[in-house]
Rosetta silent file (secondary structure, phi, psi, omega in degrees, C-alpha in Angstrom):
SEQUENCE: MDYFGSGPDDWDANQKKVKDNVNNPSHYTQGKVECIDAIESATVNKIGLDAVCTANIIKYIWRCENKNGLEDLKKAQWYLDKLIKHNEQKRNRASI
SCORE:     score description
SCORE:     0.000 S_00000001
   1 L     0.000  136.687  173.750   17.828    2.147  -36.907 S_00000001
   2 L  -101.168 -179.391 -175.950   14.505    3.218  -35.419 S_00000001
   3 L   -87.898    5.729 -175.818   13.936    5.200  -32.227 S_00000001
   4 L  -114.700   25.534  168.212   12.790    2.217  -30.195 S_00000001
   5 L    87.120   31.483  178.595   15.990    0.325  -29.690 S_00000001
   6 L  -116.133   12.687 -176.430   16.411   -2.032  -32.612 S_00000001
   7 L  -102.223  173.411 -177.342   19.443   -0.510  -34.278 S_00000001
   8 H   -67.425  -19.613 -178.777   23.179   -1.168  -34.148 S_00000001
   9 H   -76.240   -1.627 -179.555   23.821    1.853  -31.919 S_00000001
  10 H   -81.522   -3.895 -177.273   22.187    0.065  -28.975 S_00000001
  11 E  -128.275  141.412  177.175   25.360   -1.946  -28.294 S_00000001
  12 L   -86.617 -177.322 -176.521   28.872   -0.779  -27.492 S_00000001
  13 L   -62.677  -23.870  179.114   32.093   -2.229  -28.928 S_00000001
  14 L   -94.903   15.487  179.693   32.136   -4.947  -26.230 S_00000001
  15 L    61.416   34.210  173.731   28.598   -6.070  -27.109 S_00000001
  16 L  -102.889  142.647 -179.608   27.143   -4.574  -23.937 S_00000001
  17 E   -63.296  131.054  179.239   23.755   -2.904  -24.025 S_00000001
  18 L   -88.830  133.308  178.249   24.077    0.895  -24.095 S_00000001
  19 L   -65.222  132.272 -178.459   21.885    2.846  -21.680 S_00000001
  20 L  -121.463   94.169 -176.969   19.294    4.908  -23.573 S_00000001
  21 L   -78.457   -5.848  177.717   17.925    7.711  -21.391 S_00000001
  22 L   -92.533  -52.703 -174.007   15.864    9.166  -24.234 S_00000001
  23 L   -92.940  -20.458 -176.260   13.927    6.177  -25.563 S_00000001
  24 L  -155.569   63.362  179.724   14.027    3.793  -22.619 S_00000001
  25 L   -67.001  135.713 -174.465   15.118    5.356  -19.311 S_00000001
  26 H   -62.824  -29.050 -178.917   15.388    2.703  -16.615 S_00000001
  27 H   -74.297   -2.846  176.440   13.490    4.780  -14.036 S_00000001
  28 H  -110.086   12.805  176.710   10.363    4.539  -16.235 S_00000001
  29 E  -122.762  125.484  176.733   10.264    0.735  -16.441 S_00000001
  30 E  -125.547  116.943 -176.386    8.859   -1.412  -13.629 S_00000001
  31 L    62.137 -125.219 -179.871    8.744   -5.123  -14.315 S_00000001
  32 L  -101.417    6.109 -174.621    7.430   -5.574  -17.839 S_00000001
  33 E  -111.828  133.232  173.054    5.470   -2.306  -17.928 S_00000001
  34 E   -93.329  145.346 -177.340    6.725    1.081  -19.082 S_00000001
  35 H   -54.076  -42.914 -177.323    5.300    4.135  -17.379 S_00000001
  36 H   -59.709  -34.639  178.892    4.066    5.646  -20.652 S_00000001
  37 H   -70.622  -39.913  176.890    1.906    2.562  -21.270 S_00000001
  38 H   -65.263  -41.909  179.005    0.383    2.752  -17.783 S_00000001
  39 H   -63.387  -42.922  179.483   -0.285    6.474  -18.239 S_00000001
  40 H   -58.280  -45.036  179.297   -1.919    5.871  -21.600 S_00000001
  41 H   -67.090  -40.053 -176.167   -4.298    3.336  -20.060 S_00000001
  42 H   -71.754  -22.648 -175.014   -5.024    5.471  -16.988 S_00000001
  43 L  -111.314    7.531 -173.978   -5.871    8.588  -19.001 S_00000001
  44 L   -56.551  -33.809 -179.281   -7.736    7.079  -21.953 S_00000001
  45 L  -106.710   17.128 -179.813  -11.086    8.560  -20.843 S_00000001
  46 L  -110.712  153.608  177.283   -9.718   11.795  -19.375 S_00000001
  47 L  -134.349  162.203  173.629   -9.243   15.156  -21.048 S_00000001
  48 H    55.365 -137.534 -175.535   -7.509   18.424  -20.294 S_00000001
  49 H   -62.366  -31.863  176.536   -6.236   19.099  -16.810 S_00000001
  50 H   -60.191  -43.485 -179.934   -7.674   15.817  -15.495 S_00000001
  51 H   -68.855  -43.862 -178.233   -5.483   13.887  -17.934 S_00000001
  52 H   -62.769  -48.479 -178.675   -2.386   16.019  -17.341 S_00000001
  53 H   -65.033  -43.561  178.652   -2.562   15.816  -13.550 S_00000001
  54 H   -59.852  -45.245  179.818   -3.315   12.090  -13.564 S_00000001
  55 H   -60.837  -44.065 -178.755   -0.390   11.440  -15.912 S_00000001
  56 H   -69.961  -36.007  176.083    2.016   13.452  -13.780 S_00000001
  57 H   -59.798  -48.792  179.768    0.866   11.809  -10.544 S_00000001
  58 H   -61.037  -47.298 -177.919    1.552    8.396  -12.057 S_00000001
  59 H   -56.816  -49.679 -175.346    4.883    9.504  -13.530 S_00000001
  60 H   -70.061  -37.368  176.255    6.281   10.915  -10.300 S_00000001
  61 H   -68.472  -40.412 -178.227    5.154    8.016   -8.127 S_00000001
  62 H   -56.842  -45.127 -171.159    6.390    5.528  -10.727 S_00000001
  63 H   -96.337   -5.935 -168.568    9.944    6.854  -10.817 S_00000001
  64 H   -55.254  -41.950 -176.705   10.412    8.118   -7.254 S_00000001
  65 H   -70.552  -23.036 -176.495   12.434    5.169   -5.947 S_00000001
  66 H  -108.291    0.742 -178.775   14.808    5.243   -8.913 S_00000001
  67 L  -132.903  -83.727 -170.408   15.193    8.973   -9.467 S_00000001
  68 L  -114.621   10.457  174.382   14.369   11.763   -7.007 S_00000001
  69 L    52.272 -125.331 -175.944   12.746   10.021   -4.042 S_00000001
  70 H   -57.057  -36.594  178.513   10.856   12.345   -1.716 S_00000001
  71 H   -58.851  -43.479  178.464   11.046   15.218   -4.214 S_00000001
  72 H   -66.278  -37.061  177.127    9.099   13.159   -6.766 S_00000001
  73 H   -64.667  -37.534  176.733    6.517   12.211   -4.127 S_00000001
  74 H   -67.827  -35.787  175.499    6.037   15.895   -3.313 S_00000001
  75 H   -65.745  -42.457  177.203    5.591   16.649   -7.015 S_00000001
  76 H   -60.535  -41.802  179.093    2.979   13.883   -7.248 S_00000001
  77 H   -63.598  -39.368  178.413    1.233   15.381   -4.218 S_00000001
  78 H   -59.579  -45.418  179.276    1.266   18.835   -5.862 S_00000001
  79 H   -68.812  -34.240  176.661   -0.490   17.411   -8.936 S_00000001
  80 H   -66.104  -43.677  176.890   -2.958   15.475   -6.762 S_00000001
  81 H   -60.401  -42.051  178.211   -3.833   18.653   -4.852 S_00000001
  82 H   -62.514  -43.174  179.895   -4.277   20.459   -8.183 S_00000001
  83 H   -64.348  -42.260  178.294   -6.502   17.650   -9.490 S_00000001
  84 H   -62.861  -48.069  179.606   -8.658   17.705   -6.356 S_00000001
  85 H   -60.037  -44.259  179.846   -9.049   21.495   -6.502 S_00000001
  86 H   -60.139  -44.482 -179.130   -9.891   21.357  -10.218 S_00000001
  87 H   -72.014  -32.536  173.661  -12.563   18.699   -9.661 S_00000001
  88 H   -64.023  -41.590  178.573  -14.042   20.577   -6.690 S_00000001
  89 H   -65.259  -39.976  177.129  -14.331   23.667   -8.904 S_00000001
  90 H   -63.070  -43.791  179.949  -15.992   21.617  -11.663 S_00000001
  91 H   -63.034  -42.130  179.914  -18.471   20.160   -9.163 S_00000001
  92 H   -65.814  -38.925  177.704  -19.230   23.632   -7.757 S_00000001
  93 H   -66.221  -36.664 -178.519  -19.823   25.076  -11.257 S_00000001
  94 H   -70.775  -24.949 -177.554  -22.136   22.164  -12.088 S_00000001
  95 L   -88.148   -3.911 -178.996  -24.260   22.765   -8.987 S_00000001
  96 L   -83.837    0.000    0.000  -24.925   26.419   -9.828 S_00000001
């Protein structure tokens, strides 16, 4: 068995699919796209805090309807505010 859902432990005794909150949590899949794949694409040209904040913004917005609702939106907003502040500081340092 590998860690991506192709082994015998993915099914229960009644041949029903077993929920896997480690390798494939349902709140991180929308349509045919998994959140991690969207994050990978969105952050491919970002580094450091820009990448971290962008990834977390996507993650919290992605899962909000299926996990923590308003709390996740507030977390996304916190990371967006952090990203804005970080980029303002970078711009100010570059203009000196």
